[in-house]
N, CA and C atoms as an extended XYZ file, in Angstrom:
627
Properties=species:S:1:pos:R:3:atomname:S:1:resname:S:1:resid:I:1 pbc="F F F"
N       109.758      -41.297       93.925 N   MET     1
C       108.473      -41.958       94.168 CA  MET     1
C       107.451      -41.474       93.133 C   MET     1
N       106.715      -42.419       92.539 N   THR     2
C       105.709      -42.036       91.552 CA  THR     2
C       104.638      -41.172       92.195 C   THR     2
N       104.073      -40.310       91.381 N   ILE     3
C       103.112      -39.340       91.901 CA  ILE     3
C       101.824      -40.028       92.321 C   ILE     3
N       101.189      -39.490       93.363 N   ARG     4
C        99.886      -39.980       93.803 CA  ARG     4
C        98.810      -39.025       93.321 C   ARG     4
N        97.596      -39.549       93.194 N   LYS     5
C        96.485      -38.751       92.719 CA  LYS     5
C        96.297      -37.516       93.611 C   LYS     5
N        96.199      -36.369       92.981 N   GLY     6
C        95.982      -35.129       93.712 CA  GLY     6
C        97.246      -34.388       94.088 C   GLY     6
N        98.408      -35.044       93.969 N   GLU     7
C        99.657      -34.385       94.309 CA  GLU     7
C       100.088      -33.449       93.185 C   GLU     7
N       100.809      -32.400       93.548 N   GLN     8
C       101.337      -31.478       92.558 CA  GLN     8
C       102.559      -32.101       91.900 C   GLN     8
N       102.685      -31.864       90.602 N   TRP     9
C       103.825      -32.412       89.856 CA  TRP     9
C       104.597      -31.260       89.248 C   TRP     9
N       105.856      -31.148       89.593 N   GLY    10
C       106.711      -30.128       89.016 CA  GLY    10
C       106.820      -28.904       89.902 C   GLY    10
N       107.984      -28.263       89.850 N   GLU    11
C       108.218      -27.032       90.583 CA  GLU    11
C       109.097      -26.104       89.762 C   GLU    11
N       108.836      -24.814       89.879 N   SER    12
C       109.638      -23.822       89.156 CA  SER    12
C       110.961      -23.621       89.876 C   SER    12
N       112.053      -23.706       89.120 N   CYS    13
C       113.382      -23.513       89.691 CA  CYS    13
C       114.391      -23.415       88.554 C   CYS    13
N       115.631      -23.164       88.908 N   SER    14
C       116.704      -23.120       87.921 CA  SER    14
C       117.484      -24.421       87.971 C   SER    14
N       117.868      -24.923       86.803 N   ALA    15
C       118.636      -26.164       86.745 CA  ALA    15
C       120.047      -25.940       87.272 C   ALA    15
N       120.606      -26.919       87.959 N   PRO    16
C       122.000      -26.813       88.392 CA  PRO    16
C       122.927      -26.669       87.182 C   PRO    16
N       124.030      -26.015       87.359 N   SER    17
C       124.976      -25.840       86.259 CA  SER    17
C       125.622      -27.168       85.908 C   SER    17
N       125.998      -27.317       84.645 N   GLY    18
C       126.715      -28.505       84.209 CA  GLY    18
C       125.858      -29.627       83.671 C   GLY    18
N       124.522      -29.489       83.709 N   LEU    19
C       123.672      -30.549       83.173 CA  LEU    19
C       123.704      -30.559       81.651 C   LEU    19
N       123.603      -31.755       81.064 N   ILE    20
C       123.543      -31.874       79.611 CA  ILE    20
C       122.182      -31.392       79.133 C   ILE    20
N       122.165      -30.623       78.044 N   GLU    21
C       120.919      -30.138       77.460 CA  GLU    21
C       120.592      -30.940       76.201 C   GLU    21
N       119.322      -31.311       76.061 N   PHE    22
C       118.866      -32.084       74.903 CA  PHE    22
C       117.787      -31.302       74.168 C   PHE    22
N       117.895      -31.293       72.846 N   SER    23
C       116.949      -30.522       72.036 CA  SER    23
C       115.574      -31.157       71.984 C   SER    23
N       115.523      -32.492       72.089 N   ASP    24
C       114.236      -33.188       72.024 CA  ASP    24
C       114.311      -34.516       72.762 C   ASP    24
N       113.181      -35.203       72.836 N   GLU    25
C       113.097      -36.438       73.607 CA  GLU    25
C       113.891      -37.577       72.982 C   GLU    25
N       113.947      -37.626       71.665 N   ARG    26
C       114.701      -38.712       71.030 CA  ARG    26
C       116.194      -38.593       71.327 C   ARG    26
N       116.708      -37.384       71.317 N   ALA    27
C       118.121      -37.184       71.632 CA  ALA    27
C       118.434      -37.640       73.050 C   ALA    27
N       117.531      -37.352       73.972 N   LEU    28
C       117.711      -37.781       75.358 CA  LEU    28
C       117.660      -39.301       75.461 C   LEU    28
N       116.678      -39.920       74.829 N   GLY    29
C       116.527      -41.365       74.897 CA  GLY    29
C       117.710      -42.123       74.325 C   GLY    29
N       118.218      -41.669       73.189 N   THR    30
C       119.352      -42.364       72.572 CA  THR    30
C       120.622      -42.191       73.398 C   THR    30
N       120.766      -41.049       74.047 N   HIS    31
C       121.934      -40.834       74.901 CA  HIS    31
C       121.949      -41.842       76.053 C   HIS    31
N       120.796      -42.009       76.701 N   ILE    32
C       120.723      -42.966       77.811 CA  ILE    32
C       120.864      -44.393       77.289 C   ILE    32
N       120.233      -44.689       76.168 N   ARG    33
C       120.317      -46.028       75.566 CA  ARG    33
C       121.762      -46.433       75.293 C   ARG    33
N       122.555      -45.498       74.843 N   ASP    34
C       123.929      -45.785       74.458 CA  ASP    34
C       124.907      -45.725       75.630 C   ASP    34
N       124.384      -45.747       76.845 N   GLY    35
C       125.254      -45.858       78.007 CA  GLY    35
C       125.458      -44.596       78.794 C   GLY    35
N       124.751      -43.531       78.416 N   GLY    36
C       124.910      -42.273       79.138 CA  GLY    36
C       123.987      -42.194       80.330 C   GLY    36
N       124.377      -42.804       81.435 N   VAL    37
C       123.543      -42.801       82.639 CA  VAL    37
C       123.374      -41.370       83.135 C   VAL    37
N       122.136      -40.960       83.324 N   LEU    38
C       121.838      -39.597       83.738 CA  LEU    38
C       120.870      -39.591       84.907 C   LEU    38
N       121.213      -38.830       85.937 N   ALA    39
C       120.272      -38.622       87.028 CA  ALA    39
C       119.371      -37.434       86.720 C   ALA    39
N       119.908      -36.470       85.950 N   ALA    40
C       119.150      -35.257       85.624 CA  ALA    40
C       119.662      -34.678       84.317 C   ALA    40
N       118.792      -33.942       83.630 N   ALA    41
C       119.156      -33.309       82.369 CA  ALA    41
C       118.180      -32.175       82.078 C   ALA    41
N       118.529      -31.366       81.063 N   VAL    42
C       117.656      -30.287       80.599 CA  VAL    42
C       117.038      -30.715       79.271 C   VAL    42
N       115.714      -30.608       79.143 N   LEU    43
C       115.005      -30.952       77.905 CA  LEU    43
C       114.336      -29.696       77.365 C   LEU    43
N       114.638      -29.373       76.109 N   LYS    44
C       114.159      -28.114       75.543 CA  LYS    44
C       112.802      -28.216       74.848 C   LYS    44
N       112.457      -29.388       74.330 N   SER    45
C       111.179      -29.509       73.619 CA  SER    45
C       110.724      -30.958       73.593 C   SER    45
N       109.447      -31.161       73.216 N   GLY    46
C       108.915      -32.513       73.107 CA  GLY    46
C       107.530      -32.617       73.700 C   GLY    46
N       107.029      -33.849       73.783 N   THR    47
C       105.670      -34.056       74.265 CA  THR    47
C       105.531      -33.740       75.752 C   THR    47
N       106.622      -33.862       76.510 N   LEU    48
C       106.547      -33.533       77.936 CA  LEU    48
C       106.311      -32.040       78.139 C   LEU    48
N       106.895      -31.218       77.278 N   THR    49
C       106.635      -29.776       77.380 CA  THR    49
C       105.176      -29.484       77.034 C   THR    49
N       104.621      -30.242       76.085 N   GLN    50
C       103.205      -30.079       75.747 CA  GLN    50
C       102.318      -30.504       76.912 C   GLN    50
N       102.683      -31.613       77.567 N   ALA    51
C       101.892      -32.099       78.694 CA  ALA    51
C       101.881      -31.091       79.845 C   ALA    51
N       102.971      -30.342       79.979 N   LEU    52
C       103.063      -29.325       81.021 CA  LEU    52
C       102.421      -28.005       80.605 C   LEU    52
N       102.002      -27.912       79.356 N   GLY    53
C       101.393      -26.685       78.865 CA  GLY    53
C       102.390      -25.574       78.632 C   GLY    53
N       103.654      -25.942       78.385 N   VAL    54
C       104.700      -24.947       78.159 CA  VAL    54
C       104.666      -24.507       76.702 C   VAL    54
N       104.474      -23.222       76.482 N   ASN    55
C       104.381      -22.699       75.122 CA  ASN    55
C       105.531      -21.778       74.748 C   ASN    55
N       106.249      -21.260       75.725 N   SER    56
C       107.310      -20.293       75.446 CA  SER    56
C       108.680      -20.954       75.474 C   SER    56
N       109.662      -20.313       74.851 N   ALA    57
C       111.026      -20.824       74.807 CA  ALA    57
C       111.624      -20.819       76.209 C   ALA    57
N       112.615      -21.691       76.419 N   LEU    58
C       113.201      -21.858       77.737 CA  LEU    58
C       113.785      -20.562       78.281 C   LEU    58
N       114.392      -19.750       77.431 N   GLY    59
C       115.017      -18.519       77.893 CA  GLY    59
C       114.030      -17.443       78.305 C   GLY    59
N       112.746      -17.639       78.004 N   GLU    60
C       111.724      -16.628       78.291 CA  GLU    60
C       110.918      -16.929       79.555 C   GLU    60
N       111.284      -17.966       80.298 N   ARG    61
C       110.482      -18.371       81.457 CA  ARG    61
C       111.362      -19.117       82.458 C   ARG    61
N       110.778      -19.395       83.613 N   SER    62
C       111.462      -20.213       84.610 CA  SER    62
C       111.430      -21.680       84.180 C   SER    62
N       112.432      -22.416       84.562 N   GLN    63
C       112.431      -23.844       84.277 CA  GLN    63
C       111.508      -24.582       85.242 C   GLN    63
N       111.052      -25.750       84.797 N   ILE    64
C       110.184      -26.590       85.617 CA  ILE    64
C       110.915      -27.901       85.888 C   ILE    64
N       111.044      -28.250       87.152 N   LYS    65
C       111.716      -29.482       87.549 CA  LYS    65
C       110.679      -30.576       87.752 C   LYS    65
N       110.860      -31.714       87.060 N   VAL    66
C       109.929      -32.840       87.186 CA  VAL    66
C       110.705      -34.152       87.238 C   VAL    66
N       110.127      -35.134       87.891 N   VAL    67
C       110.637      -36.505       87.852 CA  VAL    67
C       109.777      -37.288       86.864 C   VAL    67
N       110.412      -38.051       85.996 N   ILE    68
C       109.665      -38.766       84.962 CA  ILE    68
C       109.991      -40.253       84.951 C   ILE    68
N       109.066      -41.024       84.390 N   ASP    69
C       109.311      -42.425       84.058 CA  ASP    69
C       109.884      -42.489       82.640 C   ASP    69
N       110.477      -43.608       82.288 N   LEU    70
C       110.906      -43.883       80.917 CA  LEU    70
C       110.323      -45.229       80.486 C   LEU    70
N       110.254      -45.452       79.185 N   ILE    71
C       109.756      -46.720       78.650 CA  ILE    71
C       110.928      -47.490       78.034 C   ILE    71
N       111.244      -48.645       78.611 N   LYS    72
C       112.298      -49.501       78.070 CA  LYS    72
C       111.721      -50.371       76.965 C   LYS    72
N       112.455      -50.489       75.873 N   ILE    73
C       111.978      -51.217       74.691 CA  ILE    73
C       112.960      -52.330       74.336 C   ILE    73
N       112.444      -53.522       74.171 N   ARG    74
C       113.216      -54.629       73.605 CA  ARG    74
C       112.497      -55.072       72.339 C   ARG    74
N       113.247      -55.261       71.248 N   PHE    75
C       112.590      -55.680       70.012 CA  PHE    75
C       113.515      -56.546       69.173 C   PHE    75
N       112.898      -57.326       68.294 N   ILE    76
C       113.635      -58.170       67.343 CA  ILE    76
C       113.553      -57.509       65.977 C   ILE    76
N       114.708      -57.176       65.378 N   ASP    77
C       114.709      -56.500       64.080 CA  ASP    77
C       114.607      -57.509       62.938 C   ASP    77
N       114.648      -57.025       61.704 N   VAL    78
C       114.439      -57.897       60.540 CA  VAL    78
C       115.565      -58.907       60.359 C   VAL    78
N       116.714      -58.634       60.959 N   ALA    79
C       117.829      -59.575       60.881 CA  ALA    79
C       117.768      -60.633       61.976 C   ALA    79
N       116.741      -60.550       62.818 N   GLY    80
C       116.595      -61.505       63.891 CA  GLY    80
C       117.394      -61.170       65.137 C   GLY    80
N       117.934      -59.957       65.201 N   LEU    81
C       118.744      -59.546       66.341 CA  LEU    81
C       117.889      -58.860       67.399 C   LEU    81
N       118.154      -59.173       68.657 N   GLU    82
C       117.453      -58.502       69.745 CA  GLU    82
C       118.146      -57.182       70.051 C   GLU    82
N       117.371      -56.126       70.100 N   ARG    83
C       117.917      -54.795       70.359 CA  ARG    83
C       117.116      -54.123       71.469 C   ARG    83
N       117.718      -53.108       72.058 N   THR    84
C       117.041      -52.358       73.118 CA  THR    84
C       117.040      -50.879       72.779 C   THR    84
N       116.086      -50.170       73.350 N   ASP    85
C       115.987      -48.730       73.147 CA  ASP    85
C       115.231      -48.136       74.323 C   ASP    85
N       115.100      -46.803       74.324 N   LEU    86
C       114.374      -46.102       75.374 CA  LEU    86
C       113.483      -45.042       74.762 C   LEU    86
N       112.277      -44.938       75.272 N   ALA    87
C       111.369      -43.872       74.851 CA  ALA    87
C       111.133      -42.935       76.024 C   ALA    87
N       111.197      -41.644       75.741 N   VAL    88
C       110.864      -40.633       76.732 CA  VAL    88
C       109.384      -40.271       76.615 C   VAL    88
N       108.909      -40.148       75.375 N   GLY    89
C       107.538      -39.730       75.138 CA  GLY    89
C       106.609      -40.824       74.673 C   GLY    89
N       106.915      -41.475       73.529 N   SER    90
C       105.942      -42.403       72.963 CA  SER    90
C       106.584      -43.476       72.101 C   SER    90
N       105.823      -44.563       71.914 N   VAL    91
C       106.201      -45.675       71.039 CA  VAL    91
C       105.005      -45.973       70.141 C   VAL    91
N       105.267      -46.120       68.847 N   LEU    92
C       104.214      -46.422       67.881 CA  LEU    92
C       104.568      -47.709       67.148 C   LEU    92
N       103.617      -48.650       67.123 N   ILE    93
C       103.779      -49.913       66.400 CA  ILE    93
C       102.629      -50.012       65.405 C   ILE    93
N       102.961      -50.127       64.113 N   ARG    94
C       101.898      -50.179       63.105 CA  ARG    94
C       102.395      -50.848       61.835 C   ARG    94
N       101.451      -51.175       60.951 N   LYS    95
C       101.781      -51.698       59.634 CA  LYS    95
C       102.302      -50.568       58.741 C   LYS    95
N       102.613      -50.897       57.505 N   LYS    96
C       103.124      -49.893       56.566 CA  LYS    96
C       102.123      -48.774       56.376 C   LYS    96
N       100.851      -49.126       56.267 N   SER    97
C        99.806      -48.118       56.153 CA  SER    97
C        99.204      -47.895       57.539 C   SER    97
N        98.231      -46.979       57.625 N   TRP    98
C        97.558      -46.723       58.893 CA  TRP    98
C        96.342      -47.608       59.083 C   TRP    98
N        96.194      -48.625       58.218 N   LEU    99
C        95.162      -49.630       58.405 CA  LEU    99
C        95.752      -50.799       59.186 C   LEU    99
N        94.903      -51.715       59.652 N   GLY   100
C        95.389      -52.797       60.484 CA  GLY   100
C        95.538      -52.343       61.924 C   GLY   100
N        96.078      -53.229       62.766 N   GLU   101
C        96.225      -52.916       64.183 CA  GLU   101
C        97.308      -51.853       64.391 C   GLU   101
N        97.022      -50.915       65.281 N   ILE   102
C        97.975      -49.871       65.655 CA  ILE   102
C        98.069      -49.858       67.170 C   ILE   102
N        99.294      -49.854       67.703 N   CYS   103
C        99.519      -49.795       69.145 CA  CYS   103
C       100.334      -48.540       69.459 C   CYS   103
N        99.810      -47.724       70.362 N   ILE   104
C       100.500      -46.495       70.757 CA  ILE   104
C       100.674      -46.507       72.268 C   ILE   104
N       101.924      -46.514       72.710 N   ALA   105
C       102.239      -46.409       74.136 CA  ALA   105
C       102.787      -45.014       74.378 C   ALA   105
N       102.222      -44.329       75.358 N   SER   106
C       102.633      -42.944       75.586 CA  SER   106
C       102.871      -42.681       77.066 C   SER   106
N       103.974      -42.004       77.328 N   ASN   107
C       104.331      -41.593       78.682 CA  ASN   107
C       103.677      -40.254       79.027 C   ASN   107
N       103.389      -39.472       77.998 N   SER   108
C       102.881      -38.110       78.192 CA  SER   108
C       101.426      -37.931       77.777 C   SER   108
N       100.887      -38.912       77.035 N   GLY   109
C        99.538      -38.789       76.495 CA  GLY   109
C        99.515      -38.308       75.060 C   GLY   109
N       100.688      -37.894       74.567 N   TYR   110
C       100.789      -37.356       73.214 CA  TYR   110
C       101.478      -38.343       72.272 C   TYR   110
N       101.097      -38.254       71.006 N   LEU   111
C       101.859      -38.843       69.912 CA  LEU   111
C       102.146      -37.690       68.967 C   LEU   111
N       103.390      -37.242       68.941 N   GLY   112
C       103.695      -36.024       68.200 CA  GLY   112
C       102.969      -34.856       68.832 C   GLY   112
N       102.226      -34.119       68.008 N   SER   113
C       101.507      -32.942       68.513 CA  SER   113
C       100.082      -33.264       68.949 C   SER   113
N        99.665      -34.525       68.803 N   ARG   114
C        98.278      -34.890       69.107 CA  ARG   114
C        98.171      -35.507       70.503 C   ARG   114
N        97.283      -34.964       71.305 N   GLU   115
C        97.017      -35.532       72.621 CA  GLU   115
C        95.950      -36.623       72.471 C   GLU   115
N        96.379      -37.864       72.541 N   LEU   116
C        95.479      -39.003       72.342 CA  LEU   116
C        94.955      -39.570       73.650 C   LEU   116
N        95.703      -39.370       74.749 N   MET   117
C        95.361      -39.977       76.035 CA  MET   117
C        95.444      -38.918       77.120 C   MET   117
N        94.395      -38.118       77.280 N   PRO   118
C        94.450      -36.954       78.166 CA  PRO   118
C        94.649      -37.277       79.641 C   PRO   118
N        94.430      -38.519       80.064 N   LYS   119
C        94.607      -38.874       81.474 CA  LYS   119
C        96.015      -39.398       81.770 C   LYS   119
N        96.876      -39.455       80.767 N   ALA   120
C        98.236      -39.955       80.973 CA  ALA   120
C        99.038      -38.998       81.850 C   ALA   120
N       100.009      -39.565       82.582 N   HIS   121
C       100.899      -38.756       83.420 CA  HIS   121
C       102.312      -39.334       83.312 C   HIS   121
N       103.324      -38.476       83.122 N   PRO   122
C       104.694      -38.969       82.902 CA  PRO   122
C       105.378      -39.536       84.138 C   PRO   122
N       104.698      -39.560       85.285 N   ASN   123
C       105.345      -40.069       86.496 CA  ASN   123
C       104.360      -40.838       87.370 C   ASN   123
N       103.496      -41.639       86.728 N   ASP   124
C       102.514      -42.401       87.497 CA  ASP   124
C       102.848      -43.887       87.574 C   ASP   124
N       104.031      -44.282       87.075 N   GLY   125
C       104.456      -45.670       87.173 CA  GLY   125
C       103.858      -46.598       86.139 C   GLY   125
N       103.136      -46.046       85.167 N   VAL   126
C       102.563      -46.827       84.068 CA  VAL   126
C       102.656      -45.990       82.792 C   VAL   126
N       102.465      -46.632       81.639 N   PHE   127
C       102.269      -45.882       80.404 CA  PHE   127
C       100.863      -46.157       79.898 C   PHE   127
N       100.311      -45.197       79.173 N   ASP   128
C        98.974      -45.366       78.609 CA  ASP   128
C        99.097      -46.042       77.254 C   ASP   128
N        98.251      -47.029       77.019 N   LEU   129
C        98.314      -47.836       75.805 CA  LEU   129
C        97.000      -47.722       75.045 C   LEU   129
N        97.068      -47.187       73.836 N   LEU   130
C        95.904      -47.077       72.959 CA  LEU   130
C        96.079      -48.062       71.808 C   LEU   130
N        95.098      -48.941       71.633 N   ILE   131
C        95.142      -49.930       70.550 CA  ILE   131
C        93.985      -49.688       69.602 C   ILE   131
N        94.321      -49.501       68.326 N   VAL   132
C        93.317      -49.426       67.267 CA  VAL   132
C        93.206      -50.828       66.676 C   VAL   132
N        92.067      -51.454       66.834 N   HIS   133
C        91.913      -52.836       66.381 CA  HIS   133
C        91.813      -52.899       64.860 C   HIS   133
N        92.287      -53.994       64.325 N   ARG   134
C        92.358      -54.130       62.864 CA  ARG   134
C        90.994      -54.059       62.203 C   ARG   134
N        89.917      -54.347       62.953 N   ALA   135
C        88.564      -54.331       62.379 CA  ALA   135
C        88.057      -52.922       62.129 C   ALA   135
N        88.693      -51.912       62.669 N   MET   136
C        88.209      -50.539       62.522 CA  MET   136
C        88.407      -50.056       61.092 C   MET   136
N        87.336      -49.607       60.472 N   GLY   137
C        87.386      -49.178       59.081 CA  GLY   137
C        88.012      -47.803       58.905 C   GLY   137
N        88.333      -47.501       57.666 N   LEU   138
C        88.998      -46.231       57.363 CA  LEU   138
C        88.127      -45.033       57.746 C   LEU   138
N        86.832      -45.094       57.456 N   LYS   139
C        85.946      -43.979       57.778 CA  LYS   139
C        85.929      -43.698       59.274 C   LYS   139
N        85.829      -44.761       60.081 N   ASP   140
C        85.823      -44.586       61.534 CA  ASP   140
C        87.163      -44.061       62.038 C   ASP   140
N        88.251      -44.469       61.407 N   ARG   141
C        89.581      -43.982       61.815 CA  ARG   141
C        89.709      -42.480       61.554 C   ARG   141
N        89.215      -42.043       60.415 N   LEU   142
C        89.274      -40.622       60.099 CA  LEU   142
C        88.401      -39.806       61.039 C   LEU   142
N        87.231      -40.349       61.367 N   GLN   143
C        86.342      -39.656       62.303 CA  GLN   143
C        86.970      -39.572       63.690 C   GLN   143
N        87.588      -40.654       64.129 N   ALA   144
C        88.245      -40.659       65.443 CA  ALA   144
C        89.381      -39.649       65.484 C   ALA   144
N        90.122      -39.546       64.372 N   LEU   145
C        91.226      -38.594       64.308 CA  LEU   145
C        90.725      -37.163       64.431 C   LEU   145
N        89.591      -36.884       63.799 N   ARG   146
C        89.023      -35.535       63.890 CA  ARG   146
C        88.516      -35.231       65.302 C   ARG   146
N        88.123      -36.281       66.030 N   ARG   147
C        87.559      -36.082       67.365 CA  ARG   147
C        88.615      -36.067       68.454 C   ARG   147
N        89.872      -36.266       68.090 N   VAL   148
C        90.946      -36.290       69.076 CA  VAL   148
C        91.026      -34.976       69.856 C   VAL   148
N        90.813      -33.847       69.179 N   LYS   149
C        90.963      -32.538       69.816 CA  LYS   149
C        90.047      -32.359       71.020 C   LYS   149
N        88.894      -33.023       71.003 N   THR   150
C        87.950      -32.901       72.111 CA  THR   150
C        87.919      -34.160       72.981 C   THR   150
N        88.842      -35.086       72.709 N   SER   151
C        88.940      -36.359       73.449 CA  SER   151
C        87.702      -37.223       73.288 C   SER   151
N        86.915      -36.996       72.242 N   ASN   152
C        85.700      -37.774       72.017 CA  ASN   152
C        85.948      -39.029       71.168 C   ASN   152
N        87.234      -39.327       70.896 N   HIS   153
C        87.538      -40.557       70.148 CA  HIS   153
C        87.398      -41.781       71.050 C   HIS   153
N        87.339      -41.556       72.369 N   ILE   154
C        87.130      -42.615       73.356 CA  ILE   154
C        85.817      -42.318       74.083 C   ILE   154
N        84.932      -43.313       74.312 N   PRO   155
C        85.075      -44.726       73.956 CA  PRO   155
C        84.649      -45.030       72.521 C   PRO   155
N        85.144      -46.130       71.999 N   HIS   156
C        84.780      -46.634       70.679 CA  HIS   156
C        85.003      -48.140       70.712 C   HIS   156
N        84.108      -48.931       70.149 N   PRO   157
C        84.249      -50.392       70.240 CA  PRO   157
C        85.528      -50.940       69.616 C   PRO   157
N        86.123      -50.203       68.677 N   ASP   158
C        87.343      -50.680       68.029 CA  ASP   158
C        88.595      -49.979       68.553 C   ASP   158
N        88.447      -49.219       69.641 N   LEU   159
C        89.590      -48.596       70.311 CA  LEU   159
C        89.624      -49.096       71.747 C   LEU   159
N        90.800      -49.472       72.213 N   SER   160
C        90.937      -49.843       73.616 CA  SER   160
C        92.026      -48.994       74.249 C   SER   160
N        91.770      -48.539       75.459 N   LEU   161
C        92.701      -47.670       76.175 CA  LEU   161
C        92.873      -48.200       77.588 C   LEU   161
N        94.117      -48.406       77.976 N   LYS   162
C        94.382      -48.891       79.332 CA  LYS   162
C        95.753      -48.397       79.796 C   LYS   162
N        95.989      -48.525       81.096 N   GLN   163
C        97.268      -48.163       81.683 CA  GLN   163
C        97.954      -49.440       82.147 C   GLN   163
N        99.187      -49.636       81.696 N   VAL   164
C        99.913      -50.872       81.989 CA  VAL   164
C       101.378      -50.545       82.284 C   VAL   164
N       102.058      -51.481       82.921 N   SER   165
C       103.487      -51.313       83.172 CA  SER   165
C       104.341      -52.141       82.216 C   SER   165
N       103.711      -53.125       81.544 N   VAL   166
C       104.398      -53.938       80.537 CA  VAL   166
C       103.437      -54.197       79.383 C   VAL   166
N       104.010      -54.439       78.200 N   PHE   167
C       103.203      -54.755       77.017 CA  PHE   167
C       104.073      -55.501       76.025 C   PHE   167
N       103.485      -56.483       75.348 N   ALA   168
C       104.216      -57.243       74.327 CA  ALA   168
C       103.405      -57.300       73.047 C   ALA   168
N       104.086      -57.099       71.925 N   TRP   169
C       103.481      -57.296       70.607 CA  TRP   169
C       104.348      -58.262       69.806 C   TRP   169
N       103.780      -59.285       69.150 N   PRO   170
C       102.371      -59.676       69.260 CA  PRO   170
C       102.086      -60.274       70.633 C   PRO   170
N       100.827      -60.245       71.032 N   SER   171
C       100.459      -60.754       72.348 CA  SER   171
C       100.550      -62.274       72.371 C   SER   171
N       100.613      -62.840       73.571 N   ASP   172
C       100.730      -64.296       73.703 CA  ASP   172
C        99.560      -65.022       73.042 C   ASP   172
N        98.380      -64.421       73.131 N   GLN   173
C        97.207      -65.086       72.558 CA  GLN   173
C        97.203      -65.063       71.031 C   GLN   173
N        98.051      -64.192       70.442 N   ASP   174
C        98.154      -64.184       68.982 CA  ASP   174
C        98.876      -65.422       68.471 C   ASP   174
N        99.727      -66.023       69.330 N   GLY   175
C       100.480      -67.185       68.910 CA  GLY   175
C       101.608      -66.805       67.972 C   GLY   175
N       102.351      -67.794       67.443 N   PRO   176
C       103.453      -67.508       66.532 CA  PRO   176
C       102.979      -66.752       65.297 C   PRO   176
N       103.779      -65.801       64.842 N   THR   177
C       103.395      -65.013       63.673 CA  THR   177
C       104.630      -64.585       62.905 C   THR   177
N       104.507      -64.485       61.607 N   SER   178
C       105.604      -63.992       60.773 CA  SER   178
C       105.373      -62.534       60.390 C   SER   178
N       104.302      -61.946       60.941 N   ALA   179
C       103.967      -60.568       60.609 CA  ALA   179
C       105.042      -59.620       61.124 C   ALA   179
N       105.228      -58.541       60.397 N   ARG   180
C       106.167      -57.513       60.823 CA  ARG   180
C       105.453      -56.172       60.877 C   ARG   180
N       105.893      -55.355       61.791 N   CYS   181
C       105.343      -54.013       61.927 CA  CYS   181
C       106.480      -53.002       61.980 C   CYS   181
N       106.107      -51.746       61.744 N   ARG   182
C       107.075      -50.661       61.856 CA  ARG   182
C       107.105      -50.162       63.295 C   ARG   182
N       108.296      -49.870       63.773 N   LEU   183
C       108.484      -49.377       65.129 CA  LEU   183
C       108.991      -47.940       65.075 C   LEU   183
N       108.275      -47.053       65.771 N   ASN   184
C       108.654      -45.645       65.820 CA  ASN   184
C       108.800      -45.240       67.287 C   ASN   184
N       109.961      -44.677       67.624 N   VAL   185
C       110.243      -44.279       69.001 CA  VAL   185
C       110.506      -42.782       69.042 C   VAL   185
N       109.668      -42.059       69.746 N   ASP   186
C       109.817      -40.603       69.882 CA  ASP   186
C       110.040      -39.917       68.538 C   ASP   186
N       109.274      -40.377       67.530 N   GLY   187
C       109.331      -39.742       66.217 CA  GLY   187
C       110.342      -40.320       65.260 C   GLY   187
N       111.195      -41.239       65.710 N   GLU   188
C       112.192      -41.843       64.814 CA  GLU   188
C       111.734      -43.227       64.366 C   GLU   188
N       111.736      -43.467       63.060 N   ASN   189
C       111.359      -44.755       62.504 CA  ASN   189
C       112.540      -45.720       62.611 C   ASN   189
N       112.356      -46.804       63.355 N   LEU   190
C       113.417      -47.799       63.519 CA  LEU   190
C       113.271      -48.965       62.549 C   LEU   190
N       112.307      -48.886       61.641 N   GLY   191
C       112.157      -49.914       60.624 CA  GLY   191
C       111.249      -51.045       61.050 C   GLY   191
N       111.313      -52.155       60.304 N   LEU   192
C       110.448      -53.303       60.549 CA  LEU   192
C       110.963      -54.153       61.700 C   LEU   192
N       110.029      -54.659       62.489 N   VAL   193
C       110.368      -55.529       63.620 CA  VAL   193
C       109.395      -56.695       63.648 C   VAL   193
N       109.822      -57.795       64.285 N   SER   194
C       108.937      -58.953       64.387 CA  SER   194
C       108.319      -59.090       65.770 C   SER   194
N       108.886      -58.419       66.779 N   SER   195
C       108.292      -58.428       68.108 CA  SER   195
C       108.803      -57.230       68.898 C   SER   195
N       107.974      -56.798       69.853 N   VAL   196
C       108.317      -55.652       70.697 CA  VAL   196
C       107.848      -55.934       72.116 C   VAL   196
N       108.687      -55.594       73.097 N   LYS   197
C       108.300      -55.671       74.502 CA  LYS   197
C       108.595      -54.325       75.153 C   LYS   197
N       107.620      -53.805       75.881 N   LEU   198
C       107.751      -52.516       76.552 CA  LEU   198
C       107.632      -52.705       78.065 C   LEU   198
N       108.409      -51.918       78.796 N   GLU   199
C       108.381      -51.979       80.259 CA  GLU   199
C       108.606      -50.577       80.818 C   GLU   199
N       107.803      -50.186       81.773 N   ILE   200
C       107.968      -48.866       82.384 CA  ILE   200
C       109.131      -48.885       83.373 C   ILE   200
N       109.883      -47.802       83.392 N   LEU   201
C       110.963      -47.606       84.361 CA  LEU   201
C       110.550      -46.432       85.245 C   LEU   201
N       109.968      -46.706       86.415 N   PRO   202
C       109.438      -45.624       87.250 CA  PRO   202
C       110.542      -44.737       87.819 C   PRO   202
N       110.230      -43.451       87.991 N   ASP   203
C       111.159      -42.507       88.621 CA  ASP   203
C       112.552      -42.592       88.011 C   ASP   203
N       112.610      -42.646       86.688 N   ALA   204
C       113.877      -42.923       86.015 CA  ALA   204
C       114.873      -41.773       86.092 C   ALA   204
N       114.390      -40.527       86.085 N   MET   205
C       115.309      -39.390       86.113 CA  MET   205
C       114.563      -38.099       86.394 C   MET   205
N       115.348      -37.046       86.642 N   THR   206
C       114.821      -35.712       86.856 CA  THR   206
C       115.089      -34.871       85.618 C   THR   206
N       114.074      -34.146       85.179 N   LEU   207
C       114.222      -33.263       84.029 CA  LEU   207
C       113.955      -31.816       84.426 C   LEU   207
N       114.689      -30.921       83.798 N   TYR   208
C       114.430      -29.501       83.891 CA  TYR   208
C       113.949      -29.055       82.514 C   TYR   208
N       112.701      -28.621       82.435 N   ILE   209
C       112.049      -28.358       81.150 CA  ILE   209
C       111.795      -26.869       80.999 C   ILE   209
């Protein structure tokens, strides 16, 4: 069951023996994507550990048991083929440069080491979506990046932040488009795509972090 406001998330305990251990979120996501159905696993590093405030190595502390959501991804690649993937932490959709529209979907609130969405929660049944509108100039983008550490990049007229369970790029109101964007899932660049659809998978699995 997804967490309710005010409820405690996570408990200190030891993982059961025999669970598969993953070095990072991308390794976990690709394992599940490729048919490795998992009810539980051990995750050693990634944005979820940052969201939990874990700074020490796994062998130096007690493990934390949490239930998490996952983000299911469907996209059309440059060859016109429909493909699927899974994100544990984040999805980034952008042009070749950091100008133009940028869409960041995050399960943990982080993109890499940067906390962009401090109110995000990995088990609330939604993902947080930050959109940098194409009208935002380079100077404002650099200023917003510097203000990320104090969460003062929001609000901004050219930034939109919301919590959703589904998202499509390009949006229906954009109409048909031949534009392509780069798709990055948990730090891995999947190349150019012509469309992306994201869907939250609530209570997808249990992690020991």
